[in-house]
N, C-alpha and C positions, 0 to 999 in steps of 0.2 A: 808399480801396483802388478800382483803374478798374473802371470799368465797360466786363465787355466788350464785343467789336464783331457785336452779336445779327446784323447783320444779311448779315455776312459768314461767319457760324457756314450760317442759314439758306442762303445760294448753295451756302458746300456742298451739304450735305443734299443739298438739291434738287437741285444739278446731279448726284450718286454715285447717288440714285438714279433719276431720270429714266433715266441713261447705261445702268443697269441694267436698267430696266420698260419700258423703252422698242422698243428687241429684241424682246424677249419680245412683247408685244403685238403688234407687228408681223410677229414671223414665225411666232407658234406658234400663238396666238388667231386672229390674221386670220380668214387665211385656210380656219378653221372656220369661217365667220359664213354663213351664206344670206344668197342663192341662190345661193351656188359661182360658178362660171367656166361653166358647159357652154353658153350664150349670149356672144351678141356685148354687149346689156343686161343680163344680170347681173355680166358680170366687169366689166363699168364699172361697176356699181353696188359689185360687191366692193372694184375699186382707187377709189372711194366713200370706205367705209368701212377700208379700210386708212390713204388715209391724214386722214379725220374721227380717228383712234381716232392714228392717228402724229404729229399734235398737238394735239386732245386728252389723251395721259398725263401731256405734262408741265407742264402747267399745271393739272391738277386733281394731279400730282404737288405742287404749286409752292400753292397750295387749301392739300391737306393737311397740309405742314408747317409751310407760315408761320398754322394756327393749331394742331396740335397745341405744333408749340413754344410760342405763346405760351401756353395754357393751362398747359404744364407748365415753365414755365418765368419766369412771371412771376404765378405764382397765389401767394396772395398764404394764410400760414397763421396760425391760432390765432385772435384774439380782431379783429373790423373793426377797419377804419382807418378817417381819411377818405379820401376820391376829391378822386386828383390832378386838374391845373386841365382844363382839357377841352381839348382836339388838335384845332382846324377842319381844317388843308390841312397834305399830308402833301407833296413836287410828287419828295423822290424816288419813290415810290410810285405815284402819282397818274399821268408823263406819262410812263416804260414800259408802263404797263398799257393805257396810252389809245394808244400810236405798234403796242406789240405788238398789240393786240384791228384796230384798225383796219387795219395791212397784214395779217392774218390775211383779214381778210371778203374786202379788197379782195384776195389769191392768188388765197382761194377761184371769188368772183363771176368773177375770168378764167379759173379752171383747166375750171368746169362749163361756161362757154358754148363753152370747144375741145371740151367732152367732147363737147356734143348737136350741134356743128358739126357731129364730125366721125364719129358715131353716127349719130345721128335716135337721133328719142323715142322711148322703151319704153314712156311711163306714162297716153302717150293723149292727143294735144297740138290736137284740133280735130277739120277736113276741113282748113284748111288750119294745117299742121305747120313750125313757120320752119325748121326741120332734119328734112329730110330722108335717107333710103340713097340711095344713089349708085350706076349700075347696073341691071346688070336683075331686077328685083326680079319675085315673085310673091304677087300678092295673092288672097287669103282675108277672107271675109265672115265678124265673126263676130254671127248671130245670138242675142239673148238673146228667153225667152220663159216665162211658167211655167209649167212650168218643166224647161229643159231649155236647151240653147248650141246649137242645128246648125247647118253651117258650108259656105260656098257661094264655089266655086271661078269666078270670071268668063273665067277663060280656061279652064277645062274645057267650055262649050256653056254655065257656070253648072247643076251638078249642086249639089245641096247635101246633104251629109249629117249621119250624127246622129256621128260622131265625128272628131277631126281627126287629119288626120297629118301631116307635112309633108317634107320634101325636107334631108337636110343635106347644110350648104358651103348654103344657099340663101336670101337673103338676100328675107324676108320682109313683105307689111306688112298690117299688120289691117284692118278695115272694121270696128269694132263697132260692133251699132246694137240694137237691142229692138223688140219687135210690140207689146209694150204699156205692159207700168211701167216700171224705173228698175235696170238692173240694174248690175253690173260682172265683166268679165271678169276671171279671174285666176290665171295660169298660174304658179307660183310662183316654180318652177326656167327655165320658160326668163327669170325679170323680168322678164314684162310685165303690165299691171297696167293695165284700159280703164276706165271708164265706158260702158254699154251705154241710150243713150235713143233712148225711142222719136222721130224724126226727124232727129236726127242722124248723123254719118256722124265717127268719133275713131277715129286715126288711129293705129295706133301700128305699132312697128320693130323688127325681132331677128330676128338669119343661127343660126342653129341651130351648134354645133360635131363635135357626139357622137350619135351612135344613143342612146338611152334610150326612156323612159316620162315618161310626168309628168305631176302632175295638174292637171285645172280646175275650178275651182271659183268661185260667184258670190258674191261678196263687198261686200252689198249686199240689204237683209233686202226680199225682197221676195214676201212672199204668205203664205203655214199651209206650205211643201212646201218654202222656200226653202234646208234644211238636203236636199234630194235634190238640187240643181244641181250633183252632182261628176260626171266624168268623164275616161275615161285618157288621154291624146293619144301621138300618136307619132311620135318621129324616127327616119325609115329612112335608105338609103340612095338615092338618084334613082333605082336600073333598077324598086329595090323601092315607091316611090312613083310611078311611072307603071305602073307595074302593077295596083298599087292605084285609081288615079285610073279608068284607065278601068274593071278592072272594076266602082265605082262608074258609073260617065257608064251599062255597062247596064243593072246592076242596075235604074238607077231614071231610066231612060228616058222609063218611063210616067208617073211622078210629074211630072218634068223641065214636058213638053211643057205641063203646065197650071200650071205656076212663073208669076205675073209675070213679066216682063220683071226680068231685073238690077236694080236701083237702089242704088244706098253708100245710099235707105235708107231706111224706112218709115213711113209714116201712117197707124195700129192706128185705127181706128174706136173711137166714146167709152165703149162700153165695153171696147173693149178693153183702153184707157189707164186707167179705171179696176179693170181686176184684175179 
């Protein structure tokens, strides 16, 4: 009895399952993943996740089908038998796997670089990010301290507010720093997460596309009340933002004049660095 072509069988099963499952993963599952598509940074992350899922689904299916087929078809039943001869090489498997994985890695590296160049870095890339947003941007400084975030608007007289408010459809340039220990500014729905280190200006970019509320958390264990570092920010219309920021200027004018001159970074006293 002739031995069937097992690789052909595996290939047919893999192809059929990939054709069925890949569109389901990309079109149905991927759009439900966080952080959503409410901002430029979040949308880029969602696009990346969708692409990665589209690529990895056929690969995962191939591995599952291969091992499942092997365990079912080549399983020995009954009394144990002698082991067969050792197989040391199979170029029909090795070469396609090497070529395929190399092509995928090179493609993803190129894709990721092009996306960074187009949208700027949303994850905090230090004081001089290689890729920046172009055009008019609104700088907002995020100042972390035990145990809250405050926000300073240098283009509005350096006023510092207790809550974060942003205008919709406006490029925003976050400057994230700390007054004491290491924190991390994380706004999941914005698609922004940047470390807040004392004496460091960590820049991240985002452009909100819709009016909404969003949560803000510290994602770096920073002391006893780390869990208390929670706030809710707002994305509002441009007119509402202008009304709000001018109100903040009036409200905090007595405090603003005593604040140190705006700087992209601050060096805390040793006792504050120690927490």
